[in-house]
C-alpha positions as CSV (number, residue, x, y, z in Angstrom):
1,M,-8.3,16.4,-1.7
2,R,-11.4,17.6,0.0
3,R,-11.3,19.2,3.7
4,R,-14.7,17.6,5.0
5,E,-16.0,19.1,9.1
6,F,-14.3,17.0,11.6
7,L,-17.8,15.9,13.6
8,G,-15.8,15.0,16.6
9,A,-13.6,18.0,16.4
10,P,-14.9,19.6,20.2
11,V,-14.3,16.7,22.0
12,A,-10.6,16.0,20.2
13,V,-9.4,19.6,21.3
14,A,-10.6,19.2,24.8
15,A,-9.5,15.8,25.2
16,A,-5.8,16.9,23.8
17,L,-5.6,19.8,25.7
18,A,-6.1,18.0,28.7
19,G,-3.5,15.8,27.4
20,C,-1.0,18.3,26.6
21,E,1.5,17.4,29.5
22,A,1.6,13.5,28.9
23,R,1.9,13.7,25.9
24,H,5.4,15.7,26.7
25,D,6.3,12.0,28.0
26,I,5.4,10.3,24.7
27,E,8.9,8.8,23.4
28,G,9.4,8.3,19.3
29,G,10.8,9.2,16.7
30,F,11.5,8.5,12.4
31,I,12.1,4.9,11.8
32,G,12.1,2.3,8.8
33,I,12.9,4.4,5.8
34,D,16.2,6.4,4.8
35,V,15.0,9.0,3.0
36,A,19.0,10.2,2.7
37,R,19.7,7.1,0.4
38,G,17.2,8.0,-1.8
39,H,17.4,11.7,-2.3
40,A,21.1,10.6,-3.0
41,L,20.3,8.8,-5.8
42,R,18.3,11.9,-7.0
43,D,21.0,14.3,-5.9
44,G,23.6,12.6,-8.2
45,T,25.6,11.8,-4.8
46,L,25.3,8.1,-5.8
47,R,26.8,8.2,-9.3
48,G,26.9,5.3,-11.3
49,G,29.5,4.3,-14.1
50,A,32.8,5.0,-11.7
51,A,35.5,2.1,-11.8
52,P,34.3,-0.8,-9.7
53,D,36.1,-2.1,-6.8
54,A,35.0,-5.4,-7.5
55,V,33.4,-7.4,-10.4
56,R,30.7,-10.1,-9.9
57,R,29.0,-12.2,-11.7
58,T,25.6,-14.1,-12.0
59,Q,23.4,-15.7,-14.0
60,V,20.6,-13.1,-13.1
61,V,20.5,-9.9,-11.0
62,I,17.2,-8.3,-9.8
63,A,17.1,-5.0,-8.9
64,G,14.7,-4.1,-6.2
65,G,13.5,-6.1,-2.9
66,G,9.6,-5.0,-2.8
67,V,7.4,-7.6,-3.1
68,A,7.7,-7.2,-7.0
69,G,11.4,-8.2,-6.5
70,L,10.9,-11.2,-3.9
71,A,8.2,-12.6,-6.3
72,A,10.9,-12.5,-9.3
73,A,13.7,-14.5,-6.7
74,R,10.5,-17.1,-5.8
75,A,9.6,-17.7,-10.1
76,L,13.4,-17.8,-10.3
77,R,13.9,-20.5,-7.7
78,L,10.4,-22.6,-9.3
79,S,12.1,-22.3,-12.5
80,G,15.1,-24.4,-11.5
81,I,17.7,-20.8,-11.4
82,E,19.3,-20.7,-8.7
83,D,22.6,-18.4,-9.8
84,F,21.3,-15.3,-9.1
85,V,21.1,-11.8,-6.8
86,L,18.9,-9.7,-5.3
87,L,19.7,-5.8,-4.8
88,E,18.1,-3.8,-2.1
89,L,18.5,-0.3,-1.2
90,E,16.7,-0.1,2.2
91,D,18.2,-2.6,5.1
92,R,15.3,-4.8,4.8
93,A,13.4,-6.2,1.3
94,G,9.8,-5.9,1.5
95,G,9.0,-2.4,0.4
96,N,5.9,-1.1,1.2
97,S,5.5,-4.7,3.4
98,R,7.7,-4.5,6.4
99,A,7.4,-4.8,9.8
100,G,8.8,-3.1,12.6
101,A,8.3,-3.6,16.7
102,V,7.5,-1.5,19.3
103,Q,8.4,-2.1,22.9
104,G,8.5,-5.7,21.8
105,I,4.9,-5.9,19.6
106,A,5.0,-6.5,16.3
107,C,3.5,-4.0,13.5
108,P,2.9,-3.0,10.2
109,L,4.8,-0.3,8.9
110,G,2.9,-0.6,6.0
111,A,0.7,-2.6,3.8
112,H,-1.2,-4.3,6.6
113,Y,-4.0,-7.3,4.7
114,L,-4.2,-9.0,1.9
115,P,-7.8,-9.6,0.8
116,L,-8.7,-12.9,-0.4
117,P,-7.6,-13.5,-3.8
118,G,-9.9,-14.3,-7.0
119,D,-8.9,-17.1,-9.6
120,E,-6.9,-14.5,-11.9
121,A,-4.7,-13.5,-9.4
122,H,-3.8,-17.1,-9.7
123,E,-0.1,-16.8,-9.0
124,V,-1.0,-15.4,-5.8
125,Q,-3.1,-17.8,-4.5
126,D,-0.5,-20.5,-5.5
127,L,1.8,-18.8,-3.1
128,L,-0.9,-18.7,-0.6
129,E,-0.7,-22.4,-0.8
130,E,2.6,-22.7,-0.6
131,L,2.8,-20.8,2.7
132,G,-0.3,-23.5,4.3
133,L,-3.2,-20.4,4.2
134,R,-5.0,-22.2,1.3
135,R,-5.8,-25.8,0.7
136,R,-8.1,-28.0,-0.9
137,V,-11.3,-29.5,1.2
138,A,-13.8,-32.0,-0.3
139,G,-13.0,-30.3,-3.5
140,R,-13.5,-26.4,-2.0
141,W,-10.8,-24.4,-1.2
142,E,-10.7,-23.5,2.3
143,Y,-8.0,-21.0,4.0
144,D,-6.6,-21.2,7.8
145,E,-9.0,-19.3,10.2
146,R,-6.1,-18.9,12.6
147,H,-4.7,-15.7,9.6
148,L,-8.2,-15.2,8.6
149,C,-9.3,-11.5,10.4
150,H,-10.6,-11.7,13.3
151,S,-14.2,-10.5,14.1
152,P,-15.4,-7.9,14.4
153,Q,-13.3,-6.6,11.3
154,E,-14.5,-2.7,11.3
155,R,-15.9,0.1,12.7
156,L,-16.9,3.7,12.0
157,F,-16.9,6.6,14.6
158,F,-20.0,8.6,13.4
159,Q,-22.0,11.0,15.2
160,G,-20.3,10.9,18.4
161,A,-20.9,6.7,18.7
162,W,-19.3,3.7,16.7
163,Q,-21.0,1.8,14.1
164,E,-20.2,-1.7,12.8
165,G,-18.7,-1.1,9.3
166,L,-17.8,1.8,7.3
167,L,-20.3,2.9,5.4
168,P,-22.0,5.2,7.3
169,V,-25.8,4.2,8.3
170,Q,-26.7,5.1,11.3
171,G,-29.6,7.9,11.6
172,V,-28.7,8.7,7.6
173,G,-31.3,9.4,6.0
174,N,-33.7,8.2,2.9
175,D,-32.1,10.3,0.3
176,T,-28.6,9.3,1.7
177,L,-29.9,5.2,1.2
178,A,-31.4,6.0,-1.8
179,Q,-28.0,6.9,-3.4
180,Y,-26.2,3.9,-2.0
181,R,-28.8,1.8,-3.4
182,R,-28.2,4.0,-7.1
183,F,-24.2,3.9,-6.8
184,S,-24.7,0.2,-5.8
185,Q,-27.1,-0.4,-9.2
186,R,-24.3,1.0,-11.4
187,V,-21.3,-0.9,-10.1
188,E,-23.1,-3.8,-10.8
189,A,-24.1,-2.4,-14.3
190,L,-20.7,-1.5,-14.8
191,R,-19.4,-5.3,-13.7
192,H,-21.6,-7.0,-16.3
193,A,-20.7,-4.7,-19.3
194,A,-16.5,-4.5,-18.9
195,R,-14.4,-6.7,-17.1
196,F,-12.6,-5.5,-13.9
197,S,-9.7,-7.4,-13.2
198,I,-7.1,-8.0,-10.3
199,P,-4.3,-8.1,-11.3
200,T,-5.1,-5.7,-14.1
201,L,-3.2,-7.3,-16.8
202,R,-5.9,-10.0,-17.1
203,A,-8.2,-7.4,-18.8
204,V,-7.9,-5.8,-21.7
205,P,-8.7,-2.4,-21.5
206,A,-12.3,-1.9,-23.3
207,P,-13.7,1.5,-24.3
208,A,-16.1,1.0,-21.5
209,L,-13.0,1.0,-19.3
210,L,-11.4,3.6,-21.2
211,A,-14.3,6.2,-20.8
212,L,-14.1,5.8,-17.6
213,D,-10.7,6.1,-17.0
214,A,-10.7,9.6,-19.0
215,L,-12.8,11.2,-15.8
216,S,-11.4,11.4,-12.7
217,F,-13.9,9.9,-10.0
218,E,-15.4,13.1,-8.9
219,A,-16.9,14.2,-12.3
220,W,-18.6,10.8,-12.8
221,L,-20.2,11.3,-9.4
222,E,-21.1,14.5,-10.2
223,R,-22.3,13.4,-14.0
224,E,-24.6,10.5,-12.4
225,G,-26.1,13.0,-10.0
226,L,-24.6,10.9,-6.3
227,G,-23.8,14.2,-4.4
228,D,-25.0,12.7,-0.8
229,A,-22.1,14.4,1.5
230,H,-22.1,10.6,3.5
231,L,-21.8,8.7,0.4
232,R,-19.1,11.1,-1.0
233,W,-17.1,10.9,2.1
234,Y,-17.2,7.1,2.0
235,L,-16.1,6.7,-1.5
236,D,-12.9,9.3,-0.9
237,Y,-12.3,7.2,2.1
238,C,-11.9,4.4,0.1
239,C,-10.1,5.9,-2.9
240,R,-7.4,7.4,-0.1
241,D,-6.9,3.7,1.4
242,D,-5.9,1.8,-1.7
243,Y,-4.8,4.9,-4.3
244,G,-3.7,7.6,-1.3
245,A,-5.6,10.0,-3.4
246,G,-9.0,11.1,-2.7
247,L,-11.9,11.4,-5.5
248,A,-11.0,14.8,-7.7
249,H,-7.6,12.9,-8.1
250,V,-8.0,9.2,-9.3
251,S,-9.7,8.1,-12.5
252,A,-13.2,7.1,-12.2
253,W,-11.8,3.8,-13.5
254,A,-10.4,3.3,-10.3
255,G,-13.0,4.1,-8.6
256,I,-15.2,1.9,-10.0
257,H,-12.3,-0.8,-10.1
258,Y,-12.0,-0.6,-5.9
259,F,-15.5,-2.3,-5.8
260,A,-16.3,-4.0,-9.0
261,S,-12.9,-6.0,-9.4
262,R,-13.4,-7.7,-5.9
263,H,-16.4,-7.5,-3.9
264,G,-19.3,-4.9,-5.7
265,F,-20.8,-2.4,-3.8
266,H,-24.0,-3.3,-1.2
267,A,-26.4,-0.7,0.0
268,P,-28.0,-1.2,3.3
269,G,-30.4,-4.5,3.3
270,E,-29.0,-5.9,-0.1
271,D,-27.9,-9.4,0.1
272,G,-24.2,-10.0,-0.5
273,G,-23.6,-7.4,2.1
274,D,-21.0,-9.7,4.4
275,R,-17.5,-7.9,4.8
276,E,-14.7,-9.1,2.6
277,A,-12.9,-11.8,4.2
278,V,-8.9,-10.5,4.2
279,L,-5.6,-12.3,5.4
280,A,-4.3,-10.1,8.3
281,W,-1.2,-10.9,10.8
282,P,0.2,-8.6,13.6
283,E,3.0,-7.4,11.7
284,G,1.0,-7.1,8.5
285,N,1.9,-8.0,4.9
286,A,5.7,-8.2,6.3
287,W,4.4,-11.9,7.2
288,L,4.4,-12.7,3.6
289,A,7.3,-10.8,2.6
290,Q,9.6,-11.9,5.1
291,R,8.7,-15.8,3.9
292,L,9.4,-14.6,0.1
293,A,13.1,-13.3,2.1
294,Q,14.3,-15.8,4.1
295,P,15.0,-18.6,1.5
296,L,17.1,-16.2,-0.6
297,G,20.0,-16.4,2.2
298,D,23.0,-14.6,0.7
299,R,21.2,-13.8,-2.4
300,L,19.4,-11.4,-0.7
301,R,21.4,-8.2,-0.3
302,T,20.2,-5.1,1.3
303,G,21.8,-1.5,1.2
304,Q,22.9,-2.0,-2.0
305,A,22.5,1.5,-4.1
306,V,21.8,0.8,-7.6
307,T,22.9,3.3,-9.6
308,R,23.5,2.1,-13.6
309,I,22.0,-0.8,-15.6
310,A,23.1,-0.8,-18.8
311,D,22.3,-3.6,-21.7
312,T,25.5,-4.2,-23.6
313,R,27.2,-6.2,-26.0
314,N,27.8,-8.8,-23.9
315,G,25.5,-9.0,-21.4
316,V,23.8,-6.5,-18.5
317,E,25.8,-4.4,-16.6
318,I,24.8,-3.5,-12.9
319,D,26.5,-1.3,-11.1
320,A,26.0,-0.9,-7.1
321,I,27.5,1.0,-4.1
322,D,27.4,-0.9,-0.8
323,I,25.9,1.4,1.3
324,A,28.1,0.8,4.6
325,T,31.2,0.4,3.1
326,G,30.7,2.9,-0.2
327,S,32.4,0.4,-2.1
328,R,31.7,-0.4,-5.6
329,V,30.8,-3.3,-7.2
330,R,29.8,-3.7,-10.4
331,W,27.5,-7.2,-11.3
332,Q,27.5,-8.8,-15.1
333,A,24.5,-10.9,-15.8
334,A,22.6,-12.8,-18.7
335,R,19.5,-11.1,-17.3
336,C,18.6,-8.3,-15.1
337,I,15.0,-8.1,-13.5
338,V,14.2,-4.2,-12.4
339,A,12.3,-3.8,-10.0
340,L,12.5,-0.2,-8.7
341,P,9.4,2.2,-9.2
342,V,9.5,3.6,-12.4
343,F,10.9,7.0,-11.7
344,I,13.8,5.1,-10.4
345,A,13.9,3.3,-13.3
346,A,14.1,5.9,-15.6
347,R,17.1,7.5,-13.5
348,V,19.4,4.2,-13.3
349,V,18.7,2.5,-16.8
350,E,20.7,3.4,-20.0
351,A,19.0,4.9,-23.1
352,P,15.4,3.5,-21.4
353,P,13.6,1.9,-24.0
354,E,9.9,4.0,-24.6
355,P,7.7,2.4,-22.2
356,L,9.8,3.2,-19.5
357,R,10.1,6.8,-20.3
358,Q,6.1,7.3,-20.3
359,A,5.5,5.2,-17.5
360,A,8.0,7.5,-15.7
361,A,6.9,10.8,-16.9
362,S,3.0,10.5,-16.2
363,T,3.3,8.4,-12.8
364,R,2.6,10.5,-10.1
365,Y,2.7,9.2,-6.3
366,A,1.4,9.8,-3.2
367,P,3.3,10.4,0.1
368,W,1.9,8.3,3.1
369,L,2.7,8.4,6.7
370,V,2.4,5.3,8.9
371,A,2.7,6.1,12.6
372,N,3.0,3.0,14.9
373,I,1.1,4.3,18.9
374,H,2.1,2.1,22.1
375,V,-0.6,2.4,24.7
376,R,0.4,0.7,27.9
377,A,-3.5,-0.4,28.9
378,P,-6.9,-0.3,27.0
379,L,-8.4,2.7,25.8
380,A,-11.3,4.2,27.1
381,D,-14.1,3.7,24.3
382,R,-17.4,5.6,23.4
383,P,-20.3,3.7,23.0
384,G,-21.4,1.5,20.0
385,A,-19.7,-1.2,18.1
386,A,-17.0,-3.2,19.9
387,P,-13.2,-2.4,19.5
388,S,-12.3,-3.9,15.4
389,W,-9.1,-4.3,13.9
390,D,-9.7,-1.6,11.8
391,N,-11.5,1.5,13.6
392,V,-11.9,4.6,11.2
393,V,-12.5,8.1,12.3
394,Y,-15.7,10.3,9.9
395,G,-14.2,12.9,8.6
396,A,-10.9,12.9,10.1
397,R,-7.9,13.3,7.7
398,G,-5.9,10.1,8.7
399,L,-7.6,6.6,8.0
400,G,-7.9,5.3,11.5
401,Y,-5.7,2.6,12.6
402,V,-5.6,-0.9,13.4
403,D,-4.7,-2.9,16.4
404,A,-1.7,-5.2,16.8
405,R,-3.3,-7.5,18.9
406,H,-6.3,-7.9,17.8
407,Q,-5.6,-11.0,15.9
408,T,-4.1,-12.9,19.3
409,L,-6.3,-15.5,20.8
410,D,-5.2,-14.2,24.1
411,P,-7.9,-12.4,25.4
412,T,-6.4,-10.6,28.4
413,P,-6.4,-6.8,28.0
414,R,-2.8,-5.7,27.8
415,A,-0.5,-3.0,26.3
416,T,-1.1,-3.1,22.4
417,V,0.2,-1.0,19.5
418,L,-2.1,1.2,17.1
419,T,-1.0,1.5,13.5
420,W,-2.1,5.3,12.1
421,Y,-2.0,5.5,8.4
422,R,-2.2,9.2,6.9
423,P,-2.4,9.8,3.1
424,L,-0.6,13.2,2.4
425,G,-1.5,13.6,-1.3
426,P,-1.0,15.0,-3.8
427,S,-2.4,18.7,-2.7
428,T,-0.5,19.6,-5.8
429,W,-1.1,17.5,-8.9
430,D,2.4,15.7,-8.3
431,G,2.5,15.6,-4.6
432,T,5.3,18.1,-4.2
433,D,3.6,19.6,-1.4
434,G,2.5,16.4,0.0
435,R,6.0,15.4,0.2
436,R,7.6,18.7,1.3
437,Q,5.5,18.7,4.6
438,L,6.0,15.1,5.0
439,L,9.9,15.7,5.3
440,A,9.9,18.9,6.7
441,R,7.3,18.9,9.6
442,P,9.0,17.6,12.8
443,W,8.1,14.3,14.5
444,A,5.8,16.4,17.5
445,G,3.2,17.9,14.7
446,W,2.3,14.3,13.2
447,R,3.1,13.2,17.2
448,D,0.1,16.4,18.1
449,D,-2.3,15.6,14.3
450,L,-2.6,11.5,15.4
451,L,-3.5,12.5,19.1
452,A,-5.9,15.1,18.6
453,E,-7.7,12.6,15.7
454,L,-7.8,9.9,17.4
455,S,-8.9,11.7,21.0
456,A,-12.2,12.4,19.8
457,P,-13.1,9.0,20.0
458,H,-10.8,7.7,22.9
459,P,-10.0,10.7,25.1
460,D,-7.7,9.0,27.3
461,L,-5.0,8.2,24.4
462,A,-2.7,11.2,25.3
463,G,-2.1,9.5,28.7
464,L,-1.7,6.0,28.1
465,A,0.1,6.2,24.8
466,T,4.1,5.7,25.6
467,R,5.9,5.5,22.1
468,I,4.7,6.8,18.6
469,D,7.2,5.8,16.1
470,I,6.9,7.3,12.6
471,T,7.7,6.1,9.1
472,R,7.6,8.2,5.9
473,Y,7.0,7.8,2.6
474,G,7.6,9.5,0.0
475,H,6.7,7.9,-3.2
476,A,4.3,5.2,-1.3
477,M,2.3,4.0,-4.2
478,A,1.4,5.1,-7.6
479,I,-2.0,7.4,-8.0
480,P,-4.3,5.8,-10.8
481,A,-5.1,9.4,-12.4
482,P,-7.4,10.1,-15.4
483,G,-5.9,8.6,-18.2
484,Q,-3.5,6.2,-16.7
485,L,-5.0,3.3,-17.9
486,A,-4.6,4.7,-21.3
487,R,-1.5,5.4,-21.0
488,L,0.0,2.0,-19.6
489,G,-2.2,0.0,-21.7
490,A,-2.7,-3.6,-20.6
491,H,0.8,-4.5,-20.5
492,G,2.2,-7.9,-19.4
493,R,5.5,-9.3,-19.4
494,I,7.2,-5.9,-19.9
495,A,11.1,-6.3,-21.3
496,A,13.3,-4.6,-23.4
497,G,16.5,-6.7,-24.9
498,R,18.2,-8.2,-21.6
499,L,16.1,-6.6,-19.4
500,A,12.4,-7.7,-17.8
501,F,10.7,-5.0,-16.0
502,A,8.5,-5.4,-12.4
503,H,6.6,-3.3,-10.3
504,G,3.3,-1.9,-9.2
505,D,3.9,0.8,-10.9
506,W,3.1,-0.5,-14.2
507,S,-0.4,-1.3,-12.8
508,G,-0.9,2.0,-12.3
509,Y,-1.3,1.8,-8.2
510,S,0.2,-0.2,-5.6
511,I,-1.5,-3.8,-4.1
512,F,0.4,-6.7,-3.3
513,E,-1.3,-8.7,-6.2
514,E,-0.1,-6.6,-8.7
515,A,3.4,-6.2,-7.7
516,F,3.7,-10.3,-7.1
517,T,2.2,-11.5,-10.3
518,R,4.4,-8.5,-12.1
519,G,7.5,-9.8,-10.8
520,H,6.2,-13.5,-10.9
521,L,5.7,-13.0,-14.8
522,A,9.1,-11.0,-15.3
523,A,11.2,-13.9,-14.0
524,A,9.7,-15.6,-16.8
525,T,11.1,-13.9,-19.4
526,A,14.9,-14.0,-17.2
């Protein structure tokens, strides 16, 4: 990934030095993910195939309690199937859509918003209607405004001041504006030439899409003569935000898809440049995950390490180890929905089918770090746009922060939690260096990084922060690298024998709509 000059570095360094003593009073640590559990599966410490301590029977087993697994459980219930169990490795379901709390303030541990879904994501639309977020009024669909991200939605710290929106505009030259317009025109032309869809399985990979898939986004921009530094920064930011990797590592298809599948790209002054409406909650997408998990009761079993899935002559056998007790349970079922990342599924499924082998071999993952910072009072701010839900620093390695209290209707200034995101990969093709750094670096190192970065716009941060809790994801999201769309194809329902596969990895990248749709469709084959 490019390392661009941090424009606020002198201010940040001065502020960091001034707050050096204060930062040692900040409490915190690593939370949210038990890294050792995943590594025990990888290293063979948790092995399948041993004699079980107990044998249990059910109609369907769902392996994996992320968004895809929770969607599959909902779809089973909607179809009248109540005899199932969902096995999840962590202590709470939700995958990357889980939440925590710092000093009693709810905050996300991962995904923090959901764009309003288009008609091709009708499974997600149905969920939102079921949850009361969407309803038809006088023949038109309306969303509950309490759950839509309140204004102001986003701002950028650029050239020493805040501006509205994330595309750099204040003080940029005519050459930059011309490049914005050229990119907007190219996106619009490609939207008419090929079908970009969320979820991706609703669009057959046409030759135009496969041609984009064969190039890196960076190579495509070079070919198109789109080299403006501000445009490149913005596009790199967008790719790191959605895919965990920058222009050089994602395909041109992925870079264009980010815009063409939703709202397009609008240069300053163009029609349609209003910001896209999104659903947002203090706890992020955990608001959705918790409501998917709640009806499951004791059918949701957390702290369960699935070590073996075998499609046998008499049905499916699923071996799981209870992390708390160490006991081994063999589940016997008519069907199994494998809602696991493909690299894990390929390890635990006996004789994995060829599509799974190929997906596991080709998928690369971005490591991520999510830090929740409790501040005891409102922060000092630089001139310009007002504090927003999403607050981004131009040129920084992190992706900025969201404010957990932005959605509150209480305007009283008080303590809040800022959630800061930092993608770490891939510094090598397979992300190894990013994961190594993520796991080896101590909490204090990450604390100092984020304080230095965010002290540019907020010089008093180190003195007002009381606690920083950090969640680490070694395999946070699949990266849509060049060629991945062609390798995965347009798989819809992916099944082999009595196994159905469901995970966002099968789309080549990780967002709620992809994972939810694939979980829903997998249940239809169960």
